[in-house]
C-alpha positions as CSV (number, residue, x, y, z in Angstrom):
1,X,-46.8,-57.8,-5.6
2,X,-45.2,-57.9,-2.1
3,X,-41.6,-57.6,-1.1
4,X,-39.1,-59.5,1.0
5,X,-36.8,-57.5,3.3
6,X,-33.3,-58.5,4.3
7,X,-31.5,-57.0,7.2
8,X,-27.8,-57.2,7.9
9,X,-28.5,-60.0,10.4
10,X,-30.4,-62.3,8.1
11,X,-28.8,-61.6,4.7
12,X,-26.8,-64.8,4.2
13,X,-24.7,-63.8,1.2
14,X,-22.8,-60.5,1.2
15,X,-22.4,-60.9,-2.6
16,X,-26.2,-60.9,-2.9
17,X,-26.4,-57.7,-0.9
18,X,-23.8,-56.1,-3.2
19,X,-25.7,-57.3,-6.3
20,X,-28.9,-55.7,-5.1
21,X,-27.2,-52.4,-4.3
22,X,-25.4,-52.3,-7.6
23,X,-28.6,-53.0,-9.5
24,X,-30.1,-49.9,-8.0
25,X,-27.3,-47.3,-8.5
26,X,-25.2,-46.2,-11.4
27,X,-21.6,-46.3,-10.2
28,X,-20.5,-43.8,-12.9
29,X,-23.3,-41.2,-12.0
30,X,-22.5,-38.4,-9.6
31,X,-26.2,-38.5,-8.4
32,X,-25.6,-42.0,-7.0
33,X,-22.0,-41.5,-5.7
34,X,-22.8,-40.8,-2.1
35,X,-25.2,-43.8,-1.7
36,X,-22.8,-46.0,-3.5
37,X,-20.0,-45.0,-1.2
38,X,-21.9,-45.7,2.0
39,X,-23.4,-48.9,0.8
40,X,-20.4,-50.4,-1.0
41,X,-17.1,-48.7,0.1
42,X,-17.4,-47.3,3.6
43,X,-15.7,-49.4,6.3
44,X,-18.0,-52.4,7.0
45,X,-18.0,-51.8,10.8
46,X,-19.5,-48.3,10.2
47,X,-22.5,-49.3,8.1
48,X,-25.6,-51.5,8.1
49,X,-27.3,-52.2,4.7
50,X,-30.9,-53.3,4.4
51,X,-32.2,-54.6,1.1
52,X,-35.6,-55.5,-0.3
53,X,-36.6,-57.7,-3.2
54,X,-40.0,-58.5,-4.7
55,X,-41.7,-61.9,-4.7
56,X,-39.7,-62.9,-7.7
57,X,-36.4,-62.0,-6.2
58,X,-35.9,-58.9,-8.2
59,X,-34.1,-56.0,-6.4
60,X,-36.6,-53.4,-5.1
61,X,-34.7,-51.1,-2.8
62,X,-31.9,-50.7,-0.3
63,X,-31.2,-48.5,2.7
64,X,-27.8,-47.9,4.3
65,X,-27.3,-46.4,7.8
66,X,-23.7,-45.3,8.4
67,X,-21.8,-43.7,11.2
68,X,-19.5,-40.8,10.1
69,X,-16.9,-38.7,11.8
70,X,-18.8,-35.6,10.8
71,X,-21.6,-36.2,13.3
72,X,-21.1,-38.8,16.0
73,X,-24.8,-38.7,17.1
74,X,-26.7,-38.8,13.8
75,X,-25.8,-41.5,11.3
76,X,-26.3,-40.8,7.6
77,X,-29.2,-42.7,6.0
78,X,-29.2,-43.1,2.2
79,X,-31.7,-45.1,0.2
80,X,-32.8,-46.1,-3.3
81,X,-36.2,-47.7,-4.1
82,X,-38.4,-48.6,-7.0
83,X,-41.6,-48.5,-4.8
84,X,-43.0,-46.6,-1.9
85,X,-43.9,-49.9,-0.2
86,X,-40.2,-50.8,-0.2
87,X,-39.3,-47.3,1.3
88,X,-41.8,-47.9,4.1
89,X,-40.4,-51.3,4.9
90,X,-36.7,-50.2,4.6
91,X,-37.3,-47.2,6.9
92,X,-39.1,-49.4,9.5
93,X,-36.2,-51.8,9.5
94,X,-33.2,-49.5,9.2
95,X,-34.1,-46.3,11.0
96,X,-34.5,-46.7,14.7
97,X,-37.7,-45.1,15.9
98,X,-37.3,-41.8,17.8
99,X,-33.6,-41.4,16.9
100,X,-32.5,-38.6,14.6
101,X,-30.6,-39.4,11.4
102,X,-29.3,-37.3,8.5
103,X,-31.3,-38.3,5.5
104,X,-29.7,-38.1,2.0
105,X,-32.1,-39.0,-0.8
106,X,-32.6,-38.0,-4.4
107,X,-35.2,-35.3,-4.9
108,X,-37.3,-37.9,-6.7
109,X,-37.7,-40.0,-3.5
110,X,-38.4,-37.1,-1.3
111,X,-42.2,-37.4,-1.2
112,X,-42.0,-41.1,-0.3
113,X,-39.5,-40.5,2.4
114,X,-41.5,-37.6,3.9
115,X,-44.5,-39.8,4.3
116,X,-42.6,-42.3,6.5
117,X,-40.1,-40.1,8.3
118,X,-40.6,-36.8,10.1
119,X,-38.1,-34.4,8.6
120,X,-36.8,-30.9,9.6
121,X,-34.3,-28.5,8.1
122,X,-34.7,-30.1,4.7
123,X,-32.5,-28.5,2.0
124,X,-32.1,-29.2,-1.7
125,X,-28.5,-29.6,-2.7
126,X,-26.9,-29.3,-6.1
127,X,-24.3,-31.9,-7.2
128,X,-21.4,-30.4,-9.1
129,X,-18.6,-32.2,-10.9
130,X,-15.2,-31.2,-12.1
131,X,-13.6,-32.6,-15.3
132,X,-10.0,-32.3,-16.0
133,X,-10.7,-30.0,-19.0
134,X,-12.5,-27.5,-16.8
135,X,-10.0,-27.5,-13.9
136,X,-8.7,-24.0,-13.2
137,X,-5.5,-24.2,-11.1
138,X,-5.4,-21.4,-8.5
139,X,-2.1,-21.8,-6.7
140,X,-1.2,-19.9,-3.6
141,X,2.3,-19.7,-2.0
142,X,0.7,-19.8,1.5
143,X,-1.1,-23.1,0.8
144,X,0.2,-26.2,2.6
145,X,-0.9,-29.6,1.3
146,X,-0.9,-32.9,3.2
147,X,-3.0,-36.0,3.9
148,X,-5.9,-36.5,6.3
149,X,-6.0,-39.6,8.7
150,X,-7.7,-41.7,6.0
151,X,-5.1,-40.8,3.4
152,X,-7.2,-38.3,1.4
153,X,-5.7,-35.0,0.2
154,X,-5.9,-31.9,2.4
155,X,-4.9,-28.3,1.8
156,X,-4.9,-25.3,4.2
157,X,-3.9,-21.7,4.4
158,X,-3.3,-20.1,7.8
159,X,-3.4,-16.5,8.9
160,X,-0.9,-16.4,11.8
161,X,-2.1,-19.1,14.2
162,X,-5.6,-19.2,12.8
163,X,-7.0,-21.5,10.1
164,X,-8.1,-19.3,7.3
165,X,-9.2,-21.8,4.7
166,X,-9.1,-25.6,4.4
167,X,-10.3,-28.1,1.9
168,X,-10.2,-31.9,1.8
169,X,-12.3,-35.0,0.9
170,X,-15.4,-36.1,2.8
171,X,-15.4,-39.6,1.1
172,X,-14.1,-41.2,-2.0
173,X,-14.9,-44.2,-4.3
174,X,-12.9,-45.6,-7.1
175,X,-14.6,-43.1,-9.4
176,X,-15.5,-40.0,-7.3
177,X,-14.4,-37.9,-4.3
178,X,-16.5,-35.3,-2.6
179,X,-14.7,-32.1,-1.8
180,X,-15.4,-30.0,1.3
181,X,-14.2,-26.5,2.1
182,X,-14.3,-24.1,5.0
183,X,-13.3,-20.5,4.8
184,X,-13.1,-18.2,7.8
185,X,-15.5,-15.3,7.1
186,X,-12.7,-12.9,8.3
187,X,-10.5,-13.8,5.3
188,X,-13.2,-14.1,2.6
189,X,-12.5,-12.1,-0.5
190,X,-8.8,-13.1,-0.6
191,X,-9.4,-16.1,-2.9
192,X,-8.1,-18.6,-0.3
193,X,-11.2,-20.8,-0.4
194,X,-10.9,-21.1,-4.2
195,X,-7.2,-21.9,-3.9
196,X,-7.5,-24.7,-1.5
197,X,-10.4,-26.2,-3.4
198,X,-8.5,-26.0,-6.7
199,X,-5.4,-27.6,-5.2
200,X,-7.3,-30.5,-3.6
201,X,-9.4,-31.0,-6.8
202,X,-6.1,-31.2,-8.8
203,X,-4.9,-34.0,-6.4
204,X,-8.1,-35.8,-6.8
205,X,-7.9,-35.6,-10.6
206,X,-4.3,-37.0,-10.4
207,X,-5.7,-40.0,-8.5
208,X,-7.9,-40.8,-11.4
209,X,-11.1,-39.8,-9.6
210,X,-13.6,-37.1,-10.5
211,X,-14.1,-34.3,-7.9
212,X,-17.7,-33.7,-6.7
213,X,-19.0,-30.7,-4.8
214,X,-22.3,-30.8,-3.1
215,X,-23.8,-27.4,-2.0
216,X,-27.2,-26.1,-0.8
217,X,-29.1,-24.2,-3.4
218,X,-29.3,-21.3,-1.0
219,X,-25.5,-21.0,-0.5
220,X,-24.6,-18.4,-3.1
221,X,-21.1,-18.0,-1.8
222,X,-20.2,-21.7,-2.0
223,X,-21.8,-22.0,-5.5
224,X,-19.8,-19.1,-6.8
225,X,-16.6,-20.6,-5.3
226,X,-17.3,-24.0,-7.0
227,X,-18.0,-22.5,-10.4
228,X,-14.9,-20.2,-10.2
229,X,-12.8,-23.3,-9.8
230,X,-14.5,-25.0,-12.8
231,X,-17.1,-27.2,-11.3
232,X,-20.2,-27.7,-13.4
233,X,-23.8,-28.3,-12.2
234,X,-24.8,-31.9,-13.1
235,X,-28.5,-31.1,-12.8
236,X,-28.8,-33.8,-10.1
237,X,-30.5,-32.7,-6.8
238,X,-30.3,-34.3,-3.4
239,X,-32.3,-33.7,-0.3
240,X,-30.4,-33.4,3.0
241,X,-32.6,-33.3,6.1
242,X,-32.7,-34.3,9.7
243,X,-35.2,-37.1,9.9
244,X,-36.9,-39.2,12.7
245,X,-39.0,-42.2,12.3
246,X,-42.0,-41.7,14.6
247,X,-42.5,-44.0,17.6
248,X,-45.2,-46.6,17.0
249,X,-48.6,-45.6,18.4
250,X,-49.3,-47.4,21.7
251,X,-51.7,-50.4,21.5
252,X,-55.1,-50.0,23.1
């Protein structure tokens, strides 16, 4: 059975696009939270969504390409698909040839994505979640809380004029918010990273959302920090990699 591909320029009904995306993700699952954010909740002017259906009109896959403030030159590309054929068509439509992107896909889709995109620096990331019952408040009198430009919670601790540790939210949906943290290596061992993550996580929980923490399996320091605050490994794994769709071979 073949498939029909819809791009942002020819999809006539945004509600149809949303229906296809929602049929391919579970909005209450941490494993799908990032893809759901970019496809459904990110500002419309920052994203392009490509969808595929089979000959009978059943949803087969989607790909979202989104600009972020984290990397102005490499958009994030997330996708979900029920067939490799749909991955191939979605990649051809939604990933400009020869231009690098940050690929974020479930580990289960990695082999399909690798066959149609050239990837480098691929890493497996664990997805952690924090439930209210596991939250371990770690307060620090030096911590200063506030809001980032998008209204999300932010917490920092300074050492003199230098930023020692900071935590905030990369993105959030009605159900989840992904926490980020940076700790200056000079001040590691003081518990500052744990404190700012704990404080931001508490603010996220107060908003009715579940905090998520995504960390490379090789990052032992960050894993220990997350677990010390009460985050629990969901078992979901996500591949993050730089990816490029090869230029088409010249004719003749």
